[in-house]
KEKE-3310 file (N, C-alpha, C; in steps of 0.2 Angstrom, whole numbers, plus 5000, padded with zeros to 4 digits):
npx = (5004:5003:5010:5003:4999:5002:4995:4997:4989:4991:4984:4989:4980:4971:4959:4963:4977:4991:4993:5004:5019:5016:5008:5016:5026:5019:5013:5027:5030:5022:5020:5034:5041:5032:5025:5025:5020:5021:5011:5011:4997:4996:4987:4971:4961:4972:4973:4964:4968:4981:4975:4967:4979:4986:4976:4976:4986:4983:4987:4983:4978:4978:4971:4974:4964:4972:4967:4953:4935:4934:4947:4943:4935:4939:4949:4942:4935:4943:4945:4934:4926:4937:4941:4953:4955:4957:4949:4952:4949:4959:4959:4961:4953:4941:4928:4927:4917:4910:4916:4909:4899:4901:4905:4915:4922:4937:4946:4949:4961:4971:4984:4988:4977:4969:4978:4976:4961:4944:4933:4919:4906:4901:4889:4890:4886:4881:4883:4879:4888:4899:4905:4901:4902:4898:4886:4875:4869:4859:4852:4848:4855:4866:4874:4878:4884:4893:4900:4906:4920:4927:4923:4927:4939:4941:4946:4943:4931:4921:4917:4904:4899:4904:4896:4883:4886:4887:4874:4866:4872:4869:4856:4850:4854:4844:4833:4825:4820:4816:4812:4811:4806:4812:4805:4804:4795:4786:4782:4789:4784:4790:4793:4807:4817:4829:4839:4842:4853:4856:4868:4877:4877:4881:4884:4891:4898:4893:4879:4864:4855:4848:4846:4844:4851:4859:4874:4875:4863:4857:4851:4845:4843:4833:4829:4817:4816:4802:4798:4801:4801:4810:4813:4806:4817:4825:4821:4819:4832:4837:4829:4831:4847:4846:4842:4827:4817:4803:4796:4789:4780:4773:4781:4792:4797:4802:4810:4815:4826:4833:4838:4835:4832:4835:4830:4833:4829:4840:4857:4863:4872:4879:4880:4894:4899:4906:4913:4910:4900:4891:4875:4862:4853:4853:4857:4856:4861:4861:4876:4883:4896:4902:4911:4924:4928:4938:4941:4944:4943:4931:4924:4906:4895:4881:4864:4848:4848:4838:4828:4817:4817:4810:4810:4807:4799:4790:4793:4785:4773:4767)
npy = (4993:5011:5025:5037:5052:5070:5087:5102:5117:5134:5150:5166:5177:5176:5181:5193:5195:5189:5173:5165:5163:5157:5145:5137:5135:5128:5117:5111:5105:5096:5088:5079:5065:5062:5062:5075:5090:5108:5120:5138:5148:5159:5167:5171:5154:5146:5135:5126:5122:5118:5105:5099:5094:5087:5077:5070:5063:5050:5044:5042:5053:5068:5083:5100:5115:5129:5142:5153:5150:5153:5148:5135:5132:5132:5124:5111:5113:5108:5093:5089:5075:5065:5051:5046:5057:5065:5081:5092:5108:5120:5132:5148:5160:5173:5170:5157:5149:5134:5123:5127:5117:5108:5099:5105:5116:5125:5114:5109:5119:5111:5101:5090:5083:5082:5074:5059:5057:5056:5053:5057:5057:5070:5080:5089:5106:5109:5123:5128:5120:5124:5116:5117:5118:5122:5136:5142:5157:5170:5187:5200:5194:5190:5199:5206:5196:5194:5206:5205:5204:5218:5223:5215:5218:5230:5239:5233:5225:5215:5195:5195:5207:5214:5208:5211:5226:5225:5222:5233:5244:5238:5237:5250:5253:5244:5232:5221:5210:5204:5186:5169:5155:5139:5122:5107:5104:5115:5133:5147:5164:5182:5195:5195:5196:5187:5172:5159:5144:5130:5119:5117:5124:5137:5155:5168:5174:5170:5167:5157:5151:5139:5129:5115:5110:5097:5092:5080:5071:5071:5081:5098:5113:5126:5142:5155:5173:5183:5197:5211:5226:5240:5243:5231:5221:5224:5222:5208:5202:5198:5188:5179:5178:5169:5159:5157:5155:5149:5155:5165:5162:5168:5175:5169:5155:5139:5125:5109:5101:5093:5099:5116:5130:5145:5159:5176:5193:5201:5200:5194:5196:5180:5170:5160:5151:5164:5170:5179:5178:5181:5180:5175:5165:5153:5137:5126:5112:5095:5090:5076:5071:5065:5074:5068:5071:5076:5074:5079:5066:5061:5072:5079:5080:5080:5085:5080:5066:5056:5061:5060:5064:5069:5072:5086:5092:5103:5115:5126:5136:5147)
npz = (5000:4996:5004:5013:5007:5011:5009:5011:5007:5007:5009:5007:5007:5014:5029:5042:5041:5034:5037:5034:5039:5051:5048:5041:5054:5060:5052:5051:5063:5067:5058:5058:5048:5040:5022:5017:5008:5008:4999:4992:4988:4975:4968:4963:4962:4962:4972:4969:4957:4961:4972:4961:4954:4962:4967:4953:4952:4957:4969:4985:4994:5006:5007:5015:5017:5022:5025:5021:5021:5007:5002:5007:4997:4985:4986:4986:4975:4967:4969:4968:4960:4962:4971:4977:4984:5001:5009:5021:5031:5039:5050:5044:5040:5039:5043:5044:5040:5036:5044:5057:5058:5065:5081:5089:5081:5084:5087:5073:5072:5078:5072:5076:5079:5066:5059:5063:5057:5056:5044:5032:5020:5010:5003:4988:4981:4965:4954:4939:4933:4943:4958:4973:4990:5003:5005:4992:4983:4978:4973:4985:4996:4988:4983:4997:5003:4994:4994:5005:5009:5007:5019:5029:5030:5037:5052:5068:5064:5066:5055:5056:5057:5047:5039:5044:5041:5025:5022:5026:5019:5006:5008:5006:4993:4986:4987:4982:4966:4950:4946:4941:4945:4945:4951:4957:4948:4949:4944:4950:4951:4951:4964:4971:4987:4992:4987:4993:4995:5002:5008:5018:5036:5042:5036:5031:5042:5053:5052:5051:5042:5039:5050:5053:5042:5033:5028:5020:5017:5005:4999:4994:5005:5002:5004:5000:4998:4999:4989:4996:5010:5012:5025:5029:5027:5034:5048:5045:5047:5056:5063:5051:5051:5064:5059:5059:5050:5050:5056:5050:5036:5027:5020:5018:5010:5013:5003:5000:4989:4976:4965:4955:4945:4940:4933:4927:4923:4919:4919:4935:4951:4960:4974:4978:4992:4995:4983:4969:4955:4938:4931:4921:4920:4930:4936:4948:4958:4965:4966:4957:4959:4977:4992:5001:5018:5029:5048:5066:5077:5087:5087:5082:5069:5064:5066:5073:5069:5067:5057:5044:5027:5012:4995:4987:4998:5008:5021:5025:5018:5006)
capx = (5000:5006:5010:4997:5003:4997:4997:4996:4990:4989:4982:4991:4975:4963:4957:4964:4983:4996:4996:5009:5022:5010:5004:5021:5029:5013:5014:5032:5031:5018:5021:5040:5042:5027:5027:5020:5021:5017:5011:5007:4992:4999:4983:4963:4963:4979:4971:4960:4974:4987:4973:4969:4987:4987:4971:4977:4992:4980:4989:4979:4980:4974:4973:4972:4966:4974:4964:4946:4931:4936:4952:4940:4928:4943:4952:4937:4931:4950:4946:4928:4925:4943:4939:4958:4958:4949:4950:4950:4950:4964:4957:4964:4950:4937:4921:4928:4909:4909:4917:4904:4892:4905:4903:4920:4927:4942:4947:4952:4967:4974:4985:4989:4972:4969:4983:4972:4955:4939:4930:4913:4906:4896:4886:4890:4881:4885:4879:4881:4894:4903:4904:4902:4903:4894:4882:4874:4863:4857:4848:4851:4859:4873:4877:4879:4891:4902:4905:4909:4927:4929:4922:4929:4947:4942:4950:4938:4925:4920:4915:4896:4898:4904:4889:4879:4887:4886:4868:4864:4874:4867:4849:4848:4853:4838:4832:4821:4821:4811:4815:4807:4811:4808:4808:4800:4790:4782:4786:4787:4788:4787:4798:4811:4823:4833:4837:4848:4852:4860:4871:4879:4874:4884:4889:4892:4903:4887:4871:4862:4848:4843:4848:4846:4853:4863:4876:4875:4856:4855:4847:4847:4839:4830:4825:4815:4813:4798:4800:4800:4800:4818:4812:4806:4823:4831:4816:4820:4839:4840:4827:4834:4851:4846:4836:4819:4813:4798:4790:4787:4777:4769:4787:4800:4798:4806:4810:4820:4824:4840:4839:4830:4833:4832:4829:4831:4828:4847:4863:4863:4877:4878:4887:4896:4905:4909:4915:4905:4897:4887:4873:4856:4851:4856:4855:4857:4857:4866:4881:4886:4900:4902:4918:4929:4929:4943:4940:4946:4940:4926:4919:4900:4891:4875:4859:4842:4849:4832:4823:4819:4816:4809:4814:4804:4794:4790:4791:4781:4771:4765)
capy = (5001:5016:5030:5044:5061:5075:5094:5109:5123:5140:5158:5172:5183:5174:5185:5199:5197:5185:5168:5159:5157:5152:5137:5133:5130:5122:5111:5108:5104:5092:5084:5075:5058:5061:5062:5081:5095:5114:5125:5144:5151:5165:5170:5167:5148:5141:5131:5122:5119:5114:5102:5095:5089:5081:5073:5068:5059:5046:5041:5043:5061:5071:5089:5103:5120:5133:5150:5154:5148:5154:5145:5128:5131:5132:5116:5106:5111:5105:5086:5086:5068:5062:5047:5046:5063:5069:5087:5097:5115:5122:5138:5155:5166:5180:5167:5150:5145:5127:5119:5128:5113:5102:5100:5109:5120:5125:5107:5110:5123:5107:5099:5083:5078:5082:5068:5056:5059:5052:5055:5057:5059:5076:5082:5096:5109:5111:5130:5131:5119:5124:5113:5121:5117:5127:5140:5148:5163:5176:5193:5204:5192:5190:5205:5206:5189:5193:5212:5206:5203:5224:5225:5213:5221:5236:5236:5232:5222:5204:5191:5197:5214:5214:5205:5218:5233:5225:5223:5240:5248:5234:5237:5255:5252:5242:5225:5214:5210:5197:5180:5165:5148:5133:5118:5100:5104:5121:5137:5153:5169:5186:5199:5191:5198:5183:5166:5156:5137:5128:5111:5117:5127:5146:5157:5176:5175:5171:5168:5150:5152:5133:5126:5109:5108:5092:5089:5072:5071:5071:5088:5105:5117:5132:5148:5162:5177:5186:5204:5215:5233:5240:5241:5224:5217:5225:5218:5200:5200:5196:5182:5176:5175:5165:5152:5158:5157:5147:5162:5171:5157:5172:5179:5165:5149:5132:5119:5103:5098:5091:5105:5121:5134:5152:5163:5183:5197:5203:5197:5194:5193:5173:5170:5155:5153:5171:5171:5182:5176:5184:5174:5176:5159:5148:5129:5122:5104:5091:5087:5067:5070:5069:5076:5065:5078:5073:5081:5076:5060:5063:5078:5076:5088:5078:5086:5077:5061:5052:5064:5058:5070:5068:5076:5091:5092:5108:5114:5130:5137:5155)
capz = (5001:4995:5009:5013:5007:5014:5006:5013:5002:5012:5005:5014:5006:5020:5033:5042:5041:5030:5041:5030:5045:5057:5047:5040:5058:5066:5049:5052:5069:5068:5051:5055:5047:5037:5019:5017:5005:5008:4993:4993:4983:4973:4964:4963:4956:4963:4978:4963:4951:4966:4973:4955:4952:4967:4965:4947:4953:4957:4974:4989:4995:5010:5007:5019:5015:5026:5024:5025:5017:5000:5002:5005:4992:4980:4987:4985:4968:4964:4970:4965:4956:4961:4978:4980:4988:5004:5010:5027:5032:5043:5049:5045:5037:5046:5045:5045:5043:5035:5049:5062:5059:5070:5089:5089:5077:5087:5085:5066:5072:5081:5067:5078:5081:5060:5058:5065:5059:5054:5039:5031:5013:5010:4997:4983:4976:4958:4952:4932:4931:4947:4964:4980:4995:5009:5000:4985:4985:4974:4976:4990:4999:4985:4986:5004:5003:4989:4995:5012:5010:5009:5026:5035:5032:5041:5059:5073:5060:5065:5050:5057:5057:5039:5033:5044:5039:5019:5021:5027:5012:4999:5009:5004:4986:4984:4988:4976:4958:4948:4947:4939:4950:4943:4957:4959:4945:4951:4941:4955:4948:4955:4966:4977:4990:4991:4987:4996:4994:5008:5010:5024:5040:5043:5031:5033:5049:5059:5049:5050:5041:5040:5057:5053:5036:5033:5022:5020:5016:4997:4997:4996:5008:4997:5007:4996:5004:4996:4988:5004:5009:5013:5033:5032:5026:5040:5052:5046:5045:5064:5061:5047:5054:5068:5058:5062:5043:5048:5059:5044:5031:5021:5017:5018:5008:5013:4999:5001:4984:4973:4959:4954:4941:4941:4926:4930:4917:4917:4923:4941:4956:4962:4977:4978:4995:4995:4976:4964:4948:4936:4926:4920:4922:4934:4936:4954:4957:4970:4962:4958:4965:4986:4996:5007:5021:5036:5053:5072:5079:5093:5084:5079:5064:5063:5068:5069:5062:5064:5055:5037:5022:5004:4990:4987:5004:5010:5028:5025:5012:5007)
cpx = (5005:5006:5008:5003:4997:5000:4993:4994:4988:4988:4983:4985:4969:4965:4961:4972:4985:4997:5000:5014:5020:5010:5011:5024:5024:5016:5021:5035:5028:5018:5029:5039:5037:5030:5023:5022:5017:5017:5009:5004:4995:4993:4976:4963:4968:4977:4967:4965:4979:4982:4971:4974:4987:4983:4972:4982:4989:4980:4985:4983:4974:4976:4969:4972:4966:4971:4957:4943:4933:4942:4948:4939:4935:4946:4946:4934:4938:4949:4940:4928:4931:4941:4945:4960:4950:4953:4947:4952:4953:4962:4960:4960:4947:4931:4922:4921:4908:4908:4914:4899:4897:4906:4910:4925:4934:4947:4951:4959:4972:4977:4987:4983:4969:4972:4980:4967:4951:4936:4921:4911:4900:4894:4889:4886:4885:4879:4885:4886:4900:4901:4905:4900:4897:4887:4880:4867:4864:4853:4853:4858:4866:4878:4881:4887:4896:4905:4908:4917:4929:4930:4925:4937:4947:4945:4943:4929:4926:4918:4908:4896:4899:4900:4884:4879:4885:4878:4865:4866:4868:4858:4846:4847:4846:4836:4829:4822:4816:4814:4809:4812:4807:4810:4803:4793:4783:4786:4784:4790:4783:4795:4801:4816:4829:4833:4842:4847:4859:4861:4874:4873:4873:4886:4889:4894:4898:4880:4871:4855:4844:4848:4850:4846:4859:4866:4879:4868:4854:4851:4849:4840:4840:4827:4823:4812:4811:4800:4798:4800:4809:4818:4810:4812:4826:4828:4819:4828:4842:4836:4829:4841:4852:4843:4830:4814:4805:4792:4788:4785:4776:4777:4794:4797:4803:4807:4816:4822:4831:4841:4833:4834:4830:4835:4829:4832:4835:4852:4864:4869:4874:4884:4887:4902:4909:4912:4909:4905:4893:4883:4866:4851:4857:4855:4860:4855:4861:4871:4882:4888:4899:4911:4919:4931:4933:4941:4941:4941:4937:4922:4911:4897:4884:4869:4852:4843:4843:4827:4823:4815:4813:4809:4808:4798:4796:4789:4787:4778:4768:4759)
cpy = (5005:5021:5035:5047:5063:5082:5098:5115:5129:5147:5162:5177:5181:5177:5191:5203:5190:5178:5163:5156:5154:5146:5135:5130:5129:5115:5107:5105:5097:5087:5078:5067:5057:5063:5069:5088:5101:5119:5130:5147:5157:5168:5166:5161:5143:5134:5124:5119:5115:5106:5096:5091:5084:5076:5069:5063:5051:5041:5043:5049:5065:5079:5093:5110:5125:5141:5150:5149:5147:5150:5136:5126:5129:5124:5111:5107:5109:5097:5083:5078:5065:5057:5046:5052:5064:5076:5089:5104:5116:5129:5144:5161:5169:5175:5159:5145:5138:5123:5121:5122:5107:5105:5105:5111:5120:5119:5106:5115:5117:5102:5092:5081:5078:5078:5061:5055:5053:5055:5054:5060:5065:5077:5090:5100:5109:5118:5130:5127:5119:5119:5119:5119:5118:5130:5142:5151:5167:5182:5197:5199:5190:5195:5207:5202:5191:5200:5212:5208:5211:5227:5224:5215:5226:5235:5236:5228:5215:5200:5194:5203:5216:5213:5211:5225:5233:5226:5229:5242:5245:5235:5245:5256:5248:5234:5219:5214:5204:5192:5174:5159:5144:5126:5114:5103:5111:5128:5144:5158:5175:5189:5195:5193:5192:5177:5162:5146:5133:5120:5113:5121:5134:5146:5165:5179:5176:5169:5159:5150:5146:5129:5118:5105:5102:5091:5084:5067:5071:5076:5093:5108:5123:5136:5152:5165:5182:5194:5207:5222:5233:5238:5234:5219:5218:5222:5211:5198:5196:5189:5179:5174:5170:5157:5152:5157:5153:5151:5166:5166:5161:5175:5174:5156:5143:5127:5114:5101:5096:5096:5110:5125:5141:5157:5172:5187:5201:5198:5200:5193:5185:5173:5163:5154:5160:5172:5174:5180:5181:5181:5176:5170:5155:5142:5127:5115:5102:5087:5079:5065:5071:5070:5070:5071:5074:5078:5078:5072:5063:5067:5075:5083:5086:5082:5084:5070:5057:5055:5062:5065:5067:5074:5082:5094:5100:5110:5122:5133:5145:5156)
cpz = (5001:5002:5009:5012:5009:5011:5009:5009:5008:5006:5010:5013:5012:5025:5036:5040:5036:5036:5040:5034:5048:5054:5046:5046:5062:5060:5052:5058:5071:5064:5053:5055:5042:5030:5016:5012:5007:5001:4996:4989:4983:4970:4966:4961:4959:4967:4973:4961:4956:4970:4966:4953:4958:4968:4959:4947:4954:4963:4980:4995:5002:5010:5012:5016:5021:5025:5027:5020:5010:5000:5001:5000:4986:4977:4985:4978:4963:4963:4969:4959:4956:4969:4980:4986:4993:5006:5018:5027:5038:5044:5049:5042:5043:5048:5048:5045:5042:5042:5056:5063:5063:5076:5091:5087:5078:5086:5078:5066:5075:5076:5068:5078:5072:5057:5060:5063:5058:5048:5037:5025:5013:5004:4993:4980:4969:4956:4945:4934:4938:4953:4970:4986:4999:5009:4995:4986:4978:4978:4979:4994:4996:4986:4991:5004:5000:4993:5001:5014:5013:5014:5031:5035:5036:5048:5064:5070:5060:5060:5051:5057:5050:5037:5036:5042:5029:5018:5023:5020:5006:5000:5005:4994:4983:4985:4985:4970:4956:4946:4943:4942:4948:4948:4957:4956:4944:4947:4947:4952:4952:4959:4971:4980:4988:4989:4989:4998:4998:5008:5016:5029:5041:5036:5034:5039:5055:5058:5050:5050:5041:5046:5056:5045:5037:5028:5019:5018:5010:4996:5000:4997:5005:5002:4999:4998:4997:4993:4994:5004:5011:5022:5034:5032:5032:5047:5052:5046:5050:5063:5057:5048:5060:5066:5059:5056:5044:5052:5055:5036:5025:5018:5014:5015:5009:5010:5000:4994:4980:4967:4959:4948:4941:4935:4930:4922:4914:4923:4930:4945:4958:4967:4977:4984:4995:4989:4972:4958:4947:4932:4928:4920:4925:4936:4941:4955:4964:4964:4961:4960:4973:4987:5000:5013:5027:5041:5060:5075:5087:5093:5078:5075:5065:5067:5067:5066:5062:5059:5046:5032:5016:5003:4987:4993:5007:5017:5028:5018:5012:5005)
residu = (LYS:SER:LYS:MET:LYS:HIS:LEU:PHE:LEU:ILE:ASN:PRO:ALA:ALA:GLY:LYS:TYR:ASP:HIS:THR:ARG:GLU:PHE:GLN:ALA:LYS:ILE:GLN:ASP:ALA:CYS:THR:GLY:LEU:ASP:TYR:GLN:ILE:ARG:ILE:SER:GLN:GLN:PRO:GLY:ASP:CYS:THR:ARG:LEU:ALA:ARG:GLN:ALA:ALA:GLU:SER:GLY:GLN:GLU:VAL:ARG:ILE:TYR:ALA:CYS:GLY:GLY:ASP:GLY:THR:LEU:ASN:GLU:THR:VAL:ALA:GLY:VAL:ALA:GLY:TYR:ALA:ASN:ALA:ALA:VAL:THR:HIS:VAL:PRO:GLY:GLY:SER:GLY:ASN:ASP:PHE:ILE:LYS:ILE:PHE:SER:ASP:PRO:ALA:ALA:PHE:SER:ASP:LEU:SER:ARG:LEU:LEU:THR:PRO:GLN:GLU:SER:LEU:PHE:ASP:LEU:ILE:GLU:CYS:ASN:SER:GLU:PRO:VAL:LEU:ASN:ILE:CYS:SER:MET:GLY:LEU:ASP:ALA:ARG:ILE:GLY:THR:GLN:MET:ALA:ALA:TYR:LYS:ARG:LEU:PRO:LEU:ILE:SER:GLY:SER:GLY:ALA:TYR:LEU:LEU:SER:ALA:LEU:VAL:ASN:THR:ILE:LYS:GLY:VAL:HIS:GLU:PHE:TYR:ARG:VAL:GLU:VAL:ASP:GLY:GLN:VAL:LEU:GLU:GLY:GLN:GLN:THR:MET:ILE:CYS:VAL:CYS:ASN:GLY:ARG:TRP:TYR:GLY:GLY:GLY:PHE:GLN:PRO:VAL:PRO:ASP:ALA:ASP:PRO:ALA:ASP:GLY:LEU:LEU:ASP:VAL:LEU:LEU:VAL:LYS:GLY:VAL:SER:ARG:LEU:ALA:VAL:MET:LYS:LEU:ILE:GLY:PRO:TYR:LYS:ALA:GLY:HIS:TYR:ALA:ARG:TYR:PRO:GLN:LEU:ILE:ARG:HIS:ILE:ARG:THR:ASP:ARG:LEU:ARG:ILE:THR:CYS:GLN:ARG:GLU:ASN:PRO:VAL:ASN:LEU:ASP:GLY:GLU:LEU:ARG:MET:ALA:GLN:THR:VAL:GLU:ILE:ARG:LEU:SER:PRO:HIS:LYS:LEU:ARG:PHE:PHE:TYR:PRO:LYS:GLU:LEU:VAL:TRP:LYS:ARG:ASN:PRO:ALA:LYS:SER:ARG:ALA:ILE:GLY:SER:GLU:CYS:CYS:ALA:ILE)
# end
């Protein structure tokens, strides 16, 4: 049996400052005697390219995304479809949202625990053929999410604070648009404030819109937020952040499905785990590929494991 390879991908641009030296010291200290390599991302897309190169070797490899959620998502995009590669997250961003599904996210900073891990198979979202691990969104939410990065770098601004600041600025600019949403044989047309598709549970540095989303259940949790006034948006943000969508059935529709199609009247921003894309037609589906995700032993991520779900079931109607 070939020896396990370990690849550490470091993104110097993640977080409020460059963590490269800290990461390098931790890795060298923890990996004595292991077959490991450290590569440093120089530009967007590097982590995808480097992860794919490692996966294409055909050798069993564990890849450690050292940075923020964008670093993790880039790395995941590189290994999608390769069964010989497993991925984890060594947090160095300002949100580190995906790993908040676990019982002790801080454990991901302890490399000794990641070197003797357990593993789960997680679903992936596919948005216009791009793999996405955590959250995909459109509308006001996409503008907020993709413009957060500029606010995160301000002094004394946390991930959650950056989201709220971006929310305030974008709400002033305008809050809803006309969308045609095709899902489970239904066509829903009208003004929508935002559309959020969840595989994971956390994003935006502290938002948990669907607290029982399960990244291994073979379904995507979709929230459709009706077109509402600016004032209503500002009132809704708190409950939305806390996952209380079911309290507003007249405004927020929750659908569990494995695919949907969104058509806009013009090109619109699409948020893929914090990365901005522009599109007029958006095809979102459950990817045929699964992700091997490894994490410290003793950690749990399941919530309501006994809960059964049926494709297309709605938990609240408008």
